[in-house]
NUBANU-266067 format. One record per residue (C-alpha): x, y, z. Coordinates in steps of 0.25 Angstrom, whole numbers, padded with zeros to 4 digits, always signed. Layout:
BEGIN
XYZ ...
***
This chain:
BEGIN
+0576+0287+0331 +0568+0275+0332 +0575+0261+0329 +0568+0248+0324 +0573+0235+0328 +0572+0222+0320 +0560+0218+0329 +0553+0230+0325 +0554+0228+0310 +0548+0214+0312 +0536+0219+0321 +0522+0219+0315 +0515+0231+0321 +0520+0245+0319 +0516+0260+0320 +0510+0264+0306 +0513+0277+0299 +0504+0280+0287 +0510+0290+0277 +0503+0297+0266 +0514+0301+0257 +0527+0293+0259 +0531+0279+0257 +0543+0274+0264 +0551+0263+0258 +0560+0253+0267 +0574+0258+0268 +0571+0272+0266 +0567+0284+0275 +0557+0295+0274 +0555+0308+0283 +0540+0311+0285 +0533+0322+0292 +0521+0316+0300 +0509+0324+0305 +0498+0314+0306 +0494+0309+0320 +0494+0295+0317 +0507+0295+0309 +0513+0303+0321 +0508+0292+0331 +0514+0281+0322 +0528+0287+0322 +0528+0290+0337 +0523+0276+0340 +0535+0270+0332 +0545+0279+0339 +0540+0275+0352 +0540+0260+0349 +0553+0262+0342 +0547+0254+0331 +0545+0254+0316 +0532+0259+0310 +0525+0256+0297 +0524+0267+0286 +0513+0265+0276 +0506+0275+0266 +0491+0278+0265 +0485+0270+0253 +0479+0283+0247 +0488+0293+0252 +0477+0298+0262 +0475+0295+0277 +0460+0295+0277 +0456+0280+0275 +0469+0275+0282 +0472+0265+0270 +0487+0262+0269 +0496+0254+0260 +0498+0240+0266 +0513+0241+0263 +0522+0250+0271 +0536+0252+0277 +0541+0249+0291 +0549+0261+0295 +0556+0266+0307 +0556+0281+0313 +0570+0286+0311 +0567+0300+0315 +0555+0308+0320 +0555+0323+0323 +0543+0331+0328 +0540+0343+0319 +0531+0355+0320 +0516+0354+0319 +0515+0340+0325 +0523+0333+0314 +0533+0323+0315 +0545+0321+0305 +0548+0306+0304 +0559+0299+0297 +0556+0285+0293 +0565+0274+0288 +0558+0262+0281 +0562+0248+0285 +0553+0238+0277 +0540+0235+0270 +0528+0231+0278 +0514+0227+0275 +0502+0232+0284 +0494+0220+0290 +0486+0229+0299 +0484+0243+0303 +0480+0249+0317 +0476+0263+0317 +0468+0263+0330 +0480+0264+0339 +0488+0276+0344 +0496+0275+0331 +0493+0267+0318 +0500+0253+0318 +0501+0242+0308 +0504+0227+0308 +0513+0224+0296 +0521+0213+0289 +0535+0215+0283 +0537+0214+0268 +0551+0209+0265 +0557+0210+0251 +0560+0198+0243 +0574+0202+0236 +0577+0194+0223 +0589+0194+0214 +0581+0201+0204 +0579+0212+0214 +0595+0214+0215 +0596+0215+0200 +0585+0225+0200 +0593+0234+0210 +0604+0235+0200 +0595+0239+0188 +0587+0249+0197 +0600+0255+0202 +0605+0258+0188 +0592+0264+0185 +0592+0273+0197 +0606+0278+0194 +0601+0282+0180 +0589+0289+0186 +0598+0296+0195 +0607+0301+0184 +0595+0305+0176 +0585+0311+0186 +0593+0313+0199 +0585+0302+0206 +0587+0295+0215 +0597+0305+0222 +0612+0301+0223 +0611+0297+0237 +0600+0287+0235 +0607+0282+0222 +0620+0279+0230 +0612+0271+0241 +0605+0263+0229 +0619+0260+0224 +0623+0253+0237 +0610+0246+0239 +0608+0232+0234 +0595+0228+0242 +0584+0228+0231 +0573+0231+0242 +0581+0243+0248 +0585+0248+0234 +0571+0248+0229 +0565+0255+0241 +0576+0266+0241 +0575+0269+0226 +0559+0269+0227 +0561+0279+0238 +0569+0289+0230 +0562+0287+0216 +0547+0285+0219 +0539+0297+0223 +0524+0292+0220 +0518+0287+0233 +0510+0276+0227 +0522+0271+0219 +0530+0271+0232 +0520+0263+0239 +0519+0253+0228 +0535+0251+0228 +0534+0249+0243 +0523+0238+0241 +0533+0231+0232 +0540+0221+0241 +0549+0215+0230 +0561+0224+0228 +0562+0219+0214 +0548+0224+0211 +0551+0238+0217 +0564+0239+0209 +0557+0236+0196 +0547+0246+0199 +0558+0256+0201 +0566+0252+0189 +0553+0255+0180 +0551+0268+0187 +0566+0273+0185 +0566+0268+0170 +0553+0275+0167 +0558+0288+0173 +0572+0287+0166 +0564+0285+0153 +0558+0299+0155 +0571+0305+0155 +0578+0297+0144 +0575+0297+0129 +0577+0282+0128 +0573+0272+0139 +0584+0262+0143 +0580+0248+0139 +0572+0241+0150 +0580+0230+0158 +0574+0217+0162 +0565+0219+0174 +0558+0209+0182 +0543+0209+0184 +0537+0222+0188 +0525+0222+0196 +0512+0229+0191 +0512+0244+0193 +0501+0254+0192 +0497+0259+0178 +0501+0273+0182 +0514+0272+0189 +0519+0286+0193 +0530+0293+0187 +0535+0297+0200 +0550+0299+0197 +0549+0308+0186 +0539+0317+0193 +0548+0318+0205 +0560+0321+0196 +0553+0332+0188 +0548+0338+0201 +0561+0338+0208 +0569+0344+0196 +0558+0355+0194 +0559+0359+0209 +0575+0358+0208 +0575+0368+0196 +0565+0377+0202 +0573+0378+0215 +0586+0380+0207 +0580+0392+0200 +0576+0398+0213 +0590+0396+0218 +0596+0403+0206 +0587+0415+0208 +0588+0416+0223 +0602+0423+0223 +0607+0414+0234 +0622+0413+0237 +0630+0402+0230 +0632+0394+0242 +0617+0394+0244 +0614+0391+0230 +0624+0379+0230 +0617+0373+0243 +0603+0375+0238 +0607+0368+0224 +0611+0356+0232 +0598+0356+0240 +0590+0357+0227 +0598+0345+0221 +0595+0337+0233 +0581+0341+0233 +0579+0336+0219 +0584+0323+0222 +0575+0321+0234 +0561+0315+0234 +0552+0326+0233 +0543+0321+0244 +0554+0318+0254 +0554+0326+0267 +0569+0330+0264 +0565+0336+0250 +0555+0345+0258 +0566+0350+0267 +0575+0352+0256 +0565+0359+0247 +0561+0368+0259 +0575+0372+0261 +0578+0376+0247 +0565+0384+0246 +0569+0391+0259 +0583+0395+0254 +0578+0399+0240 +0568+0408+0247 +0578+0417+0254 +0581+0430+0247 +0596+0428+0245 +0597+0439+0235 +0584+0448+0236 +0587+0461+0243 +0579+0473+0245 +0585+0487+0242 +0588+0495+0254 +0585+0510+0254 +0589+0520+0265 +0583+0533+0265 +0584+0540+0279 +0572+0550+0276 +0563+0538+0272 +0568+0530+0284 +0566+0542+0294 +0552+0543+0288 +0548+0529+0290 +0554+0529+0304 +0546+0541+0308 +0533+0536+0301 +0534+0523+0309 +0539+0527+0323 +0537+0539+0332 +0548+0543+0341 +0560+0534+0342 +0569+0545+0337 +0582+0539+0342 +0578+0526+0336 +0575+0532+0322 +0588+0540+0322 +0596+0527+0324 +0588+0520+0313 +0591+0532+0304 +0606+0531+0307 +0606+0517+0304 +0599+0519+0290 +0608+0530+0287 +0620+0522+0289 +0614+0511+0280 +0612+0522+0269 +0626+0527+0270 +0633+0513+0270 +0623+0507+0260 +0623+0495+0269 +0612+0485+0264 +0615+0474+0274 +0612+0471+0288 +0626+0469+0292 +0626+0482+0301 +0619+0485+0314 +0607+0476+0318 +0597+0486+0325 +0589+0481+0337 +0578+0489+0342 +0576+0487+0357 +0564+0492+0364 +0551+0488+0371 +0540+0482+0363 +0532+0491+0354 +0542+0502+0352 +0543+0500+0337 +0555+0491+0335 +0549+0482+0324 +0543+0494+0317 +0557+0501+0317 +0563+0489+0310 +0552+0489+0300 +0554+0504+0297 +0569+0502+0295 +0566+0491+0285 +0556+0500+0278 +0566+0512+0278 +0577+0502+0271 +0567+0496+0261 +0570+0482+0267 +0560+0471+0270 +0557+0469+0284 +0555+0456+0291 +0553+0452+0306 +0559+0440+0313 +0553+0438+0327 +0563+0432+0337 +0554+0432+0349 +0554+0419+0356 +0564+0412+0346 +0571+0401+0354 +0577+0393+0342 +0589+0397+0335 +0584+0390+0323 +0574+0401+0322 +0585+0410+0318 +0595+0401+0311 +0585+0391+0305 +0583+0376+0307 +0592+0366+0301 +0586+0358+0290 +0585+0344+0297 +0570+0342+0298 +0557+0346+0292 +0552+0360+0296 +0566+0367+0297 +0566+0381+0293 +0575+0393+0292 +0577+0404+0303 +0569+0416+0304 +0580+0425+0298 +0579+0417+0285 +0564+0417+0286 +0565+0432+0287 +0573+0434+0275 +0563+0425+0267 +0552+0433+0271 +0559+0446+0268 +0562+0441+0254 +0575+0449+0254 +0589+0447+0259 +0590+0461+0266 +0577+0463+0274 +0576+0470+0288 +0574+0458+0298 +0569+0462+0311 +0573+0452+0323 +0561+0455+0332 +0561+0453+0347 +0576+0449+0347 +0576+0449+0362 +0566+0438+0363 +0575+0427+0357 +0576+0415+0367 +0586+0404+0369 +0584+0389+0372 +0589+0375+0368 +0586+0378+0353 +0597+0389+0352 +0599+0404+0354 +0592+0412+0343 +0599+0425+0348 +0613+0418+0345 +0607+0414+0331 +0604+0429+0328 +0619+0432+0330 +0623+0427+0316 +0610+0434+0310 +0614+0448+0316 +0629+0447+0314 +0633+0454+0301 +0646+0446+0301 +0638+0433+0301 +0625+0435+0295 +0630+0436+0281 +0631+0420+0282 +0620+0417+0291 +0616+0402+0290 +0602+0398+0293 +0602+0383+0298 +0590+0380+0288 +0597+0387+0276 +0611+0382+0279 +0616+0392+0269 +0622+0406+0272 +0612+0417+0272 +0617+0432+0271 +0609+0440+0281 +0618+0453+0280 +0608+0460+0271 +0597+0459+0282 +0595+0471+0291 +0592+0465+0305 +0584+0473+0315 +0581+0467+0329 +0571+0471+0340 +0571+0468+0355 +0565+0473+0368 +0578+0471+0375 +0592+0467+0371 +0595+0461+0385 +0590+0447+0381 +0599+0447+0369 +0613+0440+0370 +0625+0449+0369 +0630+0445+0355 +0616+0447+0349 +0615+0461+0356 +0629+0464+0350 +0624+0463+0336 +0612+0473+0338 +0611+0488+0339 +0600+0491+0349 +0591+0503+0346 +0583+0505+0359 +0568+0509+0358 +0564+0512+0372 +0550+0516+0370 +0541+0528+0367 +0537+0540+0376 +0522+0543+0379 +0522+0554+0368 +0528+0545+0358 +0518+0534+0361 +0507+0544+0359 +0512+0549+0346 +0515+0534+0341 +0500+0531+0345 +0495+0543+0337 +0503+0542+0325 +0504+0527+0323 +0497+0518+0332 +0483+0524+0333 +0482+0526+0317 +0486+0512+0315 +0476+0506+0325 +0465+0514+0319 +0468+0509+0305 +0469+0495+0310 +0455+0496+0317 +0448+0502+0305 +0447+0516+0311 +0449+0530+0305 +0462+0537+0307 +0456+0547+0316 +0446+0538+0324 +0454+0540+0337 +0460+0551+0344 +0467+0550+0357 +0469+0562+0366 +0483+0564+0372 +0478+0560+0386 +0472+0547+0380 +0486+0544+0373 +0492+0547+0387 +0483+0537+0394 +0484+0527+0383 +0499+0527+0383 +0501+0527+0398 +0489+0519+0403 +0487+0509+0392 +0501+0505+0388 +0514+0502+0395 +0525+0501+0385 +0537+0507+0379 +0531+0505+0364 +0517+0507+0358 +0512+0493+0356 +0502+0493+0368 +0498+0508+0364 +0494+0503+0350 +0486+0491+0356 +0478+0501+0365 +0476+0510+0353 +0471+0498+0346 +0461+0495+0357 +0456+0509+0356 +0454+0507+0341 +0446+0494+0344 +0437+0502+0353 +0434+0512+0343 +0432+0502+0332 +0422+0495+0340 +0414+0508+0343 +0413+0511+0328 +0408+0497+0325 +0398+0497+0337 +0392+0511+0332 +0391+0507+0318 +0401+0517+0313 +0410+0516+0301 +0425+0516+0303 +0427+0524+0290 +0416+0534+0292 +0417+0547+0300 +0420+0542+0314 +0421+0551+0325 +0435+0552+0331 +0436+0546+0345 +0444+0555+0354 +0450+0546+0365 +0453+0552+0378 +0458+0544+0391 +0443+0541+0395 +0440+0535+0381 +0453+0528+0382 +0449+0521+0395 +0435+0518+0390 +0441+0511+0378 +0453+0504+0384 +0449+0503+0399 +0457+0507+0411 +0472+0510+0408 +0480+0497+0411 +0493+0504+0415 +0495+0514+0426 +0508+0520+0429 +0513+0518+0443 +0508+0531+0450 +0519+0541+0455 +0515+0547+0468 +0513+0562+0468 +0520+0562+0482 +0534+0558+0485 +0534+0545+0492 +0544+0539+0502 +0550+0526+0497 +0545+0527+0483 +0554+0530+0471 +0550+0529+0456 +0559+0520+0448 +0558+0518+0433 +0559+0505+0425 +0560+0501+0411 +0553+0489+0405 +0550+0484+0391 +0537+0492+0392 +0544+0505+0395 +0547+0512+0408 +0540+0511+0420 +0539+0518+0434 +0544+0509+0445 +0541+0515+0459 +0550+0510+0470 +0544+0509+0484 +0552+0506+0497 +0547+0504+0511 +0556+0504+0523 +0551+0496+0535 +0557+0491+0548 +0563+0477+0546 +0576+0470+0545 +0583+0475+0532 +0575+0468+0521 +0574+0474+0507 +0561+0469+0499 +0560+0472+0485 +0546+0469+0478 +0539+0472+0465 +0545+0462+0456 +0559+0467+0457 +0570+0460+0450 +0583+0456+0455 +0590+0468+0449 +0580+0477+0456 +0582+0470+0469 +0597+0472+0468 +0594+0487+0466 +0586+0488+0478 +0597+0481+0487 +0607+0491+0481 +0598+0503+0484 +0597+0498+0498 +0612+0496+0500 +0614+0510+0495 +0604+0516+0504 +0610+0509+0516 +0624+0514+0512 +0619+0528+0512 +0610+0527+0524 +0617+0538+0532 +0614+0548+0520 +0599+0546+0522 +0599+0546+0537 +0596+0531+0538 +0602+0522+0549 +0614+0513+0544 +0606+0500+0548 +0592+0505+0542 +0592+0493+0532 +0593+0483+0544 +0581+0488+0551 +0571+0490+0540 +0565+0483+0528 +0564+0489+0514 +0553+0485+0504 +0555+0490+0490 +0543+0488+0480 +0542+0491+0465 +0528+0493+0460 +0522+0487+0451 +0524+0473+0457 +0519+0465+0446 +0530+0471+0436 +0544+0465+0437 +0555+0475+0439 +0570+0474+0438 +0583+0482+0435 +0593+0491+0442 +0587+0504+0438 +0578+0505+0451 +0590+0506+0460 +0589+0521+0461 +0574+0521+0464 +0576+0511+0475 +0587+0519+0482 +0577+0531+0482 +0566+0523+0487 +0574+0517+0498 +0580+0530+0503 +0566+0536+0502 +0560+0525+0511 +0571+0525+0521 +0572+0540+0523 +0557+0544+0521 +0561+0554+0510 +0550+0554+0498 +0554+0552+0484 +0550+0561+0473 +0539+0556+0465 +0541+0564+0453 +0554+0557+0449 +0557+0543+0445 +0571+0536+0446 +0579+0526+0439 +0594+0521+0441 +0602+0510+0445 +0611+0512+0458 +0624+0507+0463 +0628+0505+0477 +0637+0517+0476 +0624+0526+0473 +0627+0528+0458 +0615+0528+0448 +0617+0519+0436 +0610+0521+0422 +0598+0513+0419 +0591+0508+0406 +0578+0511+0400 +0579+0526+0404 +0569+0530+0393 +0558+0521+0398 +0560+0526+0412 +0559+0540+0408 +0546+0537+0400 +0541+0530+0413 +0544+0542+0421 +0537+0551+0412 +0524+0542+0411 +0524+0542+0426 +0523+0557+0426 +0536+0559+0434 +0544+0572+0433 +0557+0566+0431 +0567+0554+0435 +0580+0551+0440 +0590+0543+0431 +0604+0539+0431 +0614+0550+0426 +0620+0539+0417 +0607+0538+0409 +0608+0553+0406 +0613+0550+0391 +0599+0544+0388 +0592+0557+0390 +0593+0559+0375 +0585+0547+0373 +0573+0552+0381 +0562+0558+0374 +0562+0573+0375 +0547+0574+0378 +0550+0565+0391 +0563+0573+0395 +0555+0586+0395 +0545+0581+0405 +0554+0573+0413 +0567+0577+0421 +0577+0566+0422 +0587+0568+0434 +0600+0561+0431 +0607+0555+0444 +0620+0548+0446 +0619+0544+0461 +0608+0539+0471 +0610+0552+0479 +0606+0561+0468 +0594+0553+0465 +0590+0553+0480 +0592+0568+0481 +0582+0570+0469 +0572+0560+0473 +0571+0561+0489 +0563+0572+0495 +0564+0576+0510 +0556+0568+0520 +0542+0575+0522 +0544+0578+0537 +0557+0585+0535 +0555+0600+0538 +0568+0605+0531 +0578+0598+0523 +0587+0598+0511 +0579+0595+0499 +0583+0593+0484 +0579+0599+0471 +0584+0595+0457 +0588+0603+0445 +0582+0600+0431 +0595+0593+0427 +0594+0583+0439 +0604+0590+0448 +0603+0590+0463 +0604+0602+0473 +0600+0604+0487 +0592+0615+0494 +0585+0618+0507 +0570+0619+0510 +0564+0623+0524 +0552+0613+0522 +0549+0603+0511 +0537+0609+0502 +0526+0600+0496 +0533+0602+0483 +0546+0596+0488 +0539+0584+0494 +0530+0582+0481 +0538+0586+0469 +0526+0581+0460 +0518+0593+0465 +0528+0602+0456 +0523+0596+0443 
***
């Protein structure tokens, strides 16, 4: 806060602040929003010099000709706060009247040389104070002006100069009239002007005007002196009545009604042009716009809900069943509130999380509103800003209710896992009260500062992963995992939903394009890499654009009889160019030191080859391919297990001290991490050290322990789909994941054999073949259930060395 010394007050040159619509009286304060560059520079100069500044008004209210009134006010900057849009909120406190002697507009900031105008206080002025004080008291009783607080200050003030300026600030709204009072240096003249103004306004409200009292000489005044006070009172009363009628009709709780009535009374006593009045008016309008009593009737019909879900979504059978269970419970209990379970759809981008929430709202007959939480770092975005400055606003939950226009909408909290935390608070912690059924009945937004019942709201959240969420927030959610679509499901979604929608958006007939099965196969595998279908829709849109361009270039009409274009893989490559995605190839021949692991990402599953080379060295283990810390730990654990069982593989006990091992995971540009590659690492290490090839028709996933146990992994569905895309015959998975087989699509399990293993030894028996140079050995075969049995062969056949040849 800037301070002004006595030397500053008696200086002669100050920064000049020119206003358009505000006159500041000495001894009073005003809050302004400054946006003009020259005004901004004047305030900054005063703050830098810790000096006062001169406040004047443009002579005609406009800034074009730079003509200003010659009498202004010397003021100090009490407070300055930056606002949005290159604006500055400034609170100025008036010190005394000054007259401009010279103005300099050419410098970095406008400046003025001034002289002070000191009042001449006479005994008659003290007598006028008592008379005007009595008139002000009667005016307050009749019209409510000035407000009670100002009247109490007037009762304790005997200084005629300060008394007149304070009363003028409260009563006079007309800008030219305020400027005229500012230019009256003699306090007696100002008091007489105010007395005439009050008497005239009282006469309008009383049938008989009180007999005039003796008054001193009154300076000449304009012929058409404005009736500023009456207009202000009428306007304030009309606004207050309008707001009270809205308050009575909005259905707010009694506590809210009492609070808003107090705010309306306070607003009616404020100067209508004051910044505080704007803040109060905005607050009241915001509270009244909330749907306190408006509620949408809820209807739960399972047949209709099932039809909506089937219409909007293909596949996702388990998710649909869970949603129908949820709706059935609501139908039985008659529950209209959101106090039950908070559903959270968790899955990769583009799998339909948002559209599922919209379908639930449609099935319930409720209105649907989305609150995007991605990138929010400020707690006030959830709980609102406190009303301490211009520009404060309520949080996003309150804004969602206002947009919905009902107290029981379906509010989707989108991208819940993208919340962030910094010095402005923790938005995730603010959501705890919103989602807790025991607390949200009395949710308090900082801006509203009154209880708001959120128990009627049905909250649904979406997230790509629950890992970033704090534990208390996860505890309030029931996660419904949507793991992605199979290739067959993507093809059907494209045919039924995506392609017709894109044809309509591009102005093409419904049957303008027909993709063959092979084209769908290549489009899904070669041009998209995702668990959802968002990129697939983009590629279909690109196809439609190419066709639309051909139609326009040939001069055909889209609504005419256009020939149907049959899209084959060759046509697809001509329209879209070479396929950007290629699956890592699986070698047709079993290889030594190469095992095929599986990974799961937000874009779906992926094949992760694990390559191992053994070479003479000093026992160094190198892991490359952007392997994360957990994956490197898995590599060290795998090597330790192999060293502990070296005798079983015919290896020297000190083999690790006489050779270096290099583990590489293509593709090197993609980061990889997690413990599920442990089993693949063991298989690749044993293969590289013993020279036994690894079957190339099986992938493997599983975490290992130092005792050789295979632990369960996550994302099994994604990994199974990745193995199918790679054209593999089967995969090895931990036996403790076997309960998840029911969640795998039947179309996939019919084509892919899953071998469930509990130990590392079982996996090695299934995956390792006999060395190529071995003439006779004990080789292994597997049953369809993944069991293991041993058999004898005199010589390994080509089929035993290359299982892919049996396809």
